VONU-647644 format. One line per 2 residues: number of its first residue (from 1); for each residue z, x, y of C-alpha. Coordinates in nm, 2 decimals, decimal comma. Example, Ala and Ser with C-alpha at 12.3 -4.5 7.8 and 13.67 -1.06 7.14 Angstrom:
1	0,78:1,23:-0,45  0,71:1,37:-0,11
END
This chain:
1	9,90:30,26:-0,51  9,99:29,92:-0,35
3	10,15:29,95:-0,03  10,55:29,92:-0,03
5	10,67:29,56:-0,04  10,96:29,43:0,16
7	11,11:29,20:-0,13  11,50:29,21:0,01
9	11,75:29,37:0,25  11,82:29,66:-0,01
11	11,59:29,94:-0,02  11,65:30,04:-0,37
13	11,55:29,67:-0,47  11,28:29,71:-0,27
15	11,16:30,03:-0,47  11,23:29,92:-0,82
17	11,05:29,59:-0,77  10,73:29,77:-0,62
19	10,72:29,98:-0,88  10,69:29,72:-1,12
21	10,44:29,54:-0,94  10,22:29,88:-0,92
23	10,27:29,93:-1,30  10,11:29,57:-1,33
25	9,86:29,62:-1,08  9,78:29,95:-1,28
27	9,71:29,77:-1,60  9,49:29,50:-1,43
29	9,27:29,73:-1,26  9,24:29,97:-1,57
31	9,17:29,64:-1,81  8,93:29,47:-1,58
33	8,75:29,75:-1,39  8,74:29,79:-1,02
35	8,41:29,63:-0,99  8,51:29,30:-1,09
37	8,80:29,25:-0,87  8,83:29,20:-0,52
39	9,16:29,21:-0,43  9,48:29,12:-0,62
41	9,75:28,89:-0,43  10,10:28,85:-0,45
43	10,24:28,54:-0,39  10,57:28,31:-0,42
45	10,90:28,41:-0,32  10,84:28,81:-0,35
47	10,56:28,75:-0,12  10,81:28,60:0,12
49	11,04:28,91:0,11  11,25:28,69:-0,11
51	11,32:28,82:-0,49  11,64:28,80:-0,73
53	11,68:29,15:-0,79  12,04:29,23:-0,95
55	12,26:29,50:-1,09  12,27:29,43:-1,47
57	12,43:29,67:-1,70  12,13:29,90:-1,79
59	12,01:29,90:-1,42  11,80:29,70:-1,18
61	11,66:29,37:-1,35  11,41:29,10:-1,15
63	11,53:28,73:-1,21  11,17:28,63:-1,03
65	10,88:28,67:-1,20  10,59:28,89:-1,08
67	10,32:28,64:-0,99  9,98:28,79:-0,91
69	9,63:28,62:-0,80  9,33:28,83:-0,91
71	9,04:28,78:-0,67  8,74:28,84:-0,90
73	8,39:28,89:-0,74  8,11:28,64:-0,66
75	7,88:28,67:-1,00  8,18:28,73:-1,25
77	8,25:28,53:-1,57  8,64:28,44:-1,52
79	8,68:28,33:-1,85  8,53:28,64:-1,99
81	8,79:28,80:-1,79  9,06:28,58:-1,87
83	9,06:28,69:-2,27  9,00:29,05:-2,17
85	9,32:29,04:-1,97  9,52:28,80:-2,19
87	9,60:29,10:-2,45  9,70:29,34:-2,24
89	9,92:29,07:-2,01  10,11:28,99:-2,35
91	10,18:29,38:-2,39  10,25:29,45:-2,04
93	10,52:29,11:-2,04  10,66:29,28:-2,39
95	10,68:29,64:-2,23  10,88:29,51:-1,90
97	11,13:29,24:-2,08  11,41:29,46:-2,00
99	11,33:29,50:-1,61  11,23:29,14:-1,52
101	11,14:28,78:-1,66  10,79:28,80:-1,65
103	10,44:28,88:-1,55  10,20:28,60:-1,46
105	9,84:28,65:-1,32  9,60:28,42:-1,21
107	9,24:28,45:-1,23  9,04:28,33:-0,98
109	8,71:28,32:-0,80  8,62:28,39:-0,45
111	8,50:28,01:-0,36  8,83:27,92:-0,57
113	9,01:28,04:-0,28  8,79:27,98:-0,03
115	8,82:27,59:-0,14  9,18:27,55:-0,31
117	9,26:27,25:-0,44  9,58:27,09:-0,27
119	9,83:27,16:-0,49  10,20:27,29:-0,42
121	10,10:27,66:-0,58  9,80:27,71:-0,37
123	9,98:27,58:-0,08  10,22:27,83:-0,13
125	9,95:28,05:-0,20  9,77:28,04:0,12
127	10,04:28,06:0,35  10,22:28,38:0,25
129	10,01:28,62:0,03  10,05:28,99:0,02
131	9,75:29,21:-0,07  9,92:29,46:-0,35
133	9,54:29,62:-0,41  9,20:29,58:-0,28
135	9,01:29,46:0,01  9,29:29,34:0,29
137	9,00:29,08:0,44  9,05:28,90:0,15
139	9,30:28,68:0,35  9,11:28,56:0,62
141	8,91:28,44:0,35  9,18:28,22:0,19
143	9,09:27,83:0,28  9,33:27,63:0,45
145	9,54:27,31:0,31  9,66:27,07:0,47
147	10,03:26,97:0,36  9,95:26,57:0,38
149	9,69:26,66:0,11  9,92:26,77:-0,12
151	9,98:26,43:-0,37  10,36:26,34:-0,43
153	10,28:26,40:-0,78  10,31:26,73:-0,76
155	10,67:26,74:-0,65  10,74:26,55:-0,96
157	10,55:26,78:-1,15  10,77:27,06:-0,98
159	11,10:26,87:-1,08  10,96:26,85:-1,45
161	10,87:27,23:-1,44  11,21:27,32:-1,32
163	11,44:27,05:-1,56  11,23:27,21:-1,87
165	11,32:27,57:-1,76  11,67:27,48:-1,69
167	11,68:27,32:-2,05  11,53:27,66:-2,23
169	11,83:27,83:-1,99  12,11:27,61:-2,14
171	12,39:27,83:-2,25  12,52:27,82:-2,60
173	12,81:27,58:-2,66  13,01:27,87:-2,87
175	13,23:27,98:-2,56  13,25:28,37:-2,69
177	13,14:28,64:-2,50  12,74:28,68:-2,41
179	12,52:28,91:-2,26  12,57:28,95:-1,88
181	12,19:28,94:-1,86  12,16:28,57:-2,01
183	12,44:28,45:-1,82  12,22:28,59:-1,51
185	11,92:28,42:-1,64  12,11:28,06:-1,68
187	12,27:28,09:-1,34  11,92:28,19:-1,19
189	11,74:27,92:-1,35  12,03:27,66:-1,20
191	11,96:27,84:-0,86  11,59:27,80:-0,91
193	11,63:27,41:-0,98  11,87:27,37:-0,68
195	11,65:27,47:-0,44  11,33:27,37:-0,57
197	11,46:27,00:-0,57  11,49:27,04:-0,22
199	11,16:27,19:-0,18  10,99:26,92:-0,43
201	11,13:26,63:-0,15  11,02:26,84:0,13
203	10,68:26,82:0,02  10,69:26,43:0,03
205	10,80:26,44:0,35  10,50:26,70:0,45
207	10,73:26,93:0,64  10,86:27,24:0,44
209	10,97:27,55:0,60  10,84:27,87:0,46
211	11,17:28,04:0,31  11,40:27,90:0,06
213	11,70:27,99:0,37  11,51:27,79:0,62
215	11,42:27,49:0,37  11,81:27,45:0,28
217	11,86:27,45:0,70  11,63:27,18:0,77
219	11,73:26,95:0,47  12,05:27,02:0,59
221	12,05:27,01:0,96  11,77:26,71:0,99
223	11,66:26,57:0,67  11,97:26,43:0,52
225	12,11:26,34:0,86  11,82:26,06:0,92
227	11,93:25,71:0,84  11,63:25,71:0,60
229	11,81:25,95:0,37  12,17:25,80:0,37
231	12,13:25,72:-0,01  12,03:26,07:-0,10
233	12,30:26,18:0,13  12,59:25,99:-0,08
235	12,46:26,09:-0,38  12,46:26,43:-0,32
237	12,77:26,51:-0,11  12,97:26,72:-0,32
239	12,70:26,98:-0,35  12,61:26,98:0,02
241	12,86:27,27:0,12  12,71:27,52:-0,19
243	12,34:27,47:-0,09  12,36:27,81:0,13
245	12,50:28,03:-0,10  12,25:27,92:-0,35
247	11,98:28,02:-0,12  12,12:28,36:-0,06
249	12,12:28,44:-0,43  11,77:28,32:-0,45
251	11,64:28,54:-0,20  11,88:28,88:-0,21
253	12,01:28,84:-0,61  12,38:28,89:-0,43
255	12,62:28,72:-0,61  12,88:28,76:-0,36
257	12,84:28,49:-0,16  12,78:28,23:-0,42
259	13,09:28,34:-0,64  13,29:28,33:-0,31
261	13,21:28,00:-0,23  13,23:27,85:-0,60
263	13,53:28,08:-0,70  13,55:28,39:-0,88
265	13,45:28,78:-0,90  13,12:28,90:-0,99
267	13,27:29,04:-1,30  13,06:28,94:-1,62
269	13,31:28,73:-1,76  13,33:28,51:-1,45
271	12,96:28,48:-1,40  12,94:28,34:-1,73
273	13,20:28,12:-1,67  12,98:28,01:-1,34
275	12,64:27,97:-1,55  12,79:27,75:-1,78
277	13,01:27,52:-1,53  12,72:27,47:-1,32
279	12,44:27,44:-1,57  12,63:27,13:-1,64
281	12,75:27,03:-1,32  12,39:27,02:-1,14
283	12,28:26,78:-1,41  12,39:26,52:-1,16
285	12,22:26,67:-0,88  11,91:26,72:-1,05
287	11,89:26,36:-1,15  11,93:26,22:-0,81
289	11,62:26,44:-0,73  11,42:26,38:-1,01
291	11,47:25,97:-0,94  11,44:25,98:-0,58
293	11,08:26,18:-0,64  11,00:25,94:-0,91
295	11,05:25,63:-0,73  10,83:25,77:-0,43
297	10,57:25,82:-0,66  10,52:25,53:-0,87
299	10,64:25,33:-0,57  11,00:25,17:-0,68
301	11,36:25,21:-0,65  11,43:25,43:-0,91
303	11,78:25,52:-0,83  11,92:25,19:-1,02
305	11,68:25,17:-1,28  11,86:25,19:-1,64
307	11,79:25,51:-1,84  11,60:25,31:-2,13
309	11,34:25,14:-1,90  11,26:25,47:-1,72
311	10,94:25,51:-1,97  10,79:25,21:-1,78
313	10,79:25,43:-1,48  10,61:25,67:-1,64
315	10,35:25,47:-1,78  10,20:25,43:-1,39
317	10,13:25,78:-1,37  9,80:25,78:-1,53
319	9,55:25,52:-1,60  9,49:25,48:-1,98
321	9,12:25,65:-1,92  9,27:25,93:-1,79
323	9,51:25,93:-2,03  9,28:25,93:-2,31
325	9,08:26,26:-2,14  9,45:26,44:-2,13
327	9,53:26,37:-2,46  9,18:26,46:-2,58
329	9,20:26,80:-2,35  9,55:26,89:-2,47
331	9,43:26,83:-2,88  9,15:27,02:-2,85
333	9,12:27,36:-3,07  9,32:27,66:-2,89
335	9,46:27,44:-2,64  9,84:27,41:-2,80
337	9,96:27,58:-3,10  9,92:27,42:-3,40
339	10,15:27,18:-3,50  10,31:27,10:-3,19
341	10,17:26,73:-3,14  10,11:26,49:-3,43
343	9,74:26,42:-3,36  9,73:26,04:-3,45
345	10,05:25,99:-3,27  9,92:26,16:-2,96
347	9,65:25,94:-2,94  9,88:25,63:-3,00
349	10,09:25,74:-2,74  9,79:25,85:-2,48
351	9,78:25,47:-2,39  10,12:25,51:-2,24
353	10,05:25,88:-2,10  9,92:26,23:-2,15
355	10,08:26,43:-2,38  10,18:26,64:-2,05
357	10,32:26,34:-1,87  10,53:26,23:-2,22
359	10,64:26,60:-2,27  10,77:26,58:-1,93
361	10,94:26,26:-1,98  11,10:26,40:-2,27
363	11,24:26,70:-2,11  11,40:26,51:-1,83
365	11,61:26,25:-2,07  11,68:26,57:-2,31
367	11,80:26,68:-2,02  11,98:26,41:-1,89
369	12,15:26,39:-2,22  12,38:26,67:-2,16
371	12,57:26,44:-1,91  12,86:26,21:-1,95
373	12,70:25,95:-1,78  12,47:25,88:-2,05
375	12,48:25,76:-2,43  12,28:25,94:-2,70
377	12,18:25,64:-2,84  11,97:25,52:-2,51
379	11,82:25,87:-2,50  11,72:25,85:-2,87
381	11,55:25,53:-2,81  11,31:25,66:-2,54
383	11,23:25,98:-2,77  11,15:25,74:-3,06
385	10,94:25,55:-2,87  10,76:25,79:-2,66
387	10,80:26,15:-2,79  10,46:26,31:-2,81
389	10,61:26,62:-3,02  10,58:26,67:-3,43
391	10,97:26,63:-3,55  11,06:26,78:-3,86
393	11,13:26,51:-4,16  11,46:26,38:-4,15
395	11,55:26,38:-3,76  11,63:26,04:-3,73
397	11,90:26,11:-3,98  12,04:26,44:-3,77
399	12,35:26,47:-3,56  12,31:26,45:-3,18
401	12,34:26,84:-3,13  12,04:26,89:-3,41
403	11,83:26,66:-3,28  11,89:26,82:-2,92
405	11,80:27,15:-3,07  11,48:27,04:-3,21
407	11,35:26,89:-2,90  11,43:27,21:-2,70
409	11,26:27,42:-2,95  10,97:27,19:-2,89
411	10,98:27,18:-2,53  11,02:27,58:-2,48
413	10,68:27,59:-2,75  10,52:27,34:-2,52
415	10,67:27,54:-2,17  10,52:27,90:-2,27
417	10,17:27,78:-2,43  10,06:27,50:-2,24
419	10,26:27,52:-1,93  10,30:27,90:-1,87
421	9,98:27,99:-2,11  10,19:28,25:-2,25
423	10,10:28,23:-2,63  10,08:28,62:-2,65
425	10,40:28,68:-2,53
END
């Protein structure tokens, strides 16, 4: 049995989340066998005692994913174990759908854990893991990552992932009543975007405090006051006072502080109204960070680049040989669902960037198209030129809302199958 987890300031939430983790650990161990696993680690915000467990109509619900890393013993076949575990995880995700947003299990060899790659996810993993099953000594075997070695492209990828998730959680246009949990998921998606935008920016500056509350405090009390942050401070001025309330919500699941700061009660109707309002309002906030980080990665001033020229900046993200290599990898049998990418079109666009890079571009400009500051014609031009997805016949003659819906559905498939690897979910 995993040790009791400290995931919030509320004991009942601790027990609820601990029981979810225990169920996941049991499935992993029973599926793979004890002889194949040295330890199972919990990583991410819950490992830092920051979990967003909220009270839903049917009881507690975890808006936070359950992120686990399975440390496999030397000599085990990782691909074989992944294939063995995949159907069990798909089944578990379905079983837990009424209790949490999802379960992600990464399979790592002891050698990989001893020499982790300089990625944001790996950096977050090695500095605050919690052993929930197996040999506690695995923590001392984890390799270190120098934050200065984490490439700035990782910050841009983090921004892209959050923008994609935000698109998939967009509130419906119908103002009618919707399930309270749907409102909470939309609000949570905006909260992740708010806080991880700051995280992405801090990684570029090579100084990222461990917890979200500390990151917000450092950003507000130090980073934003520096002379080099003057433009950032100007662009983000209307949002700055709200950031601590988002941190409280994300790390405790407490809606009170957020509602008190933004106005309203914790009643379902008020939460839904807030979720809808904040989804649209924070597009501008995300665009500021996205342009700031894109400019840093491409070594340009992207703040004032017109949207129809943004695609040219993305061309700088990969060399032509790397783009072709990535395109080939994405098109291999089983790598992406049938019909997600048109083969010839994808290779054609690989001269500019890989399908992954172009999907990120498509997600970003589609998200920005919901802002009042952009004309759809500008977005449509970028999509026509760069979009890597297979589009239905008659797409060009569709209305704006129909075109957006098509792209969001394509991005949903891309997100779950390629980014999250949840084909069987």
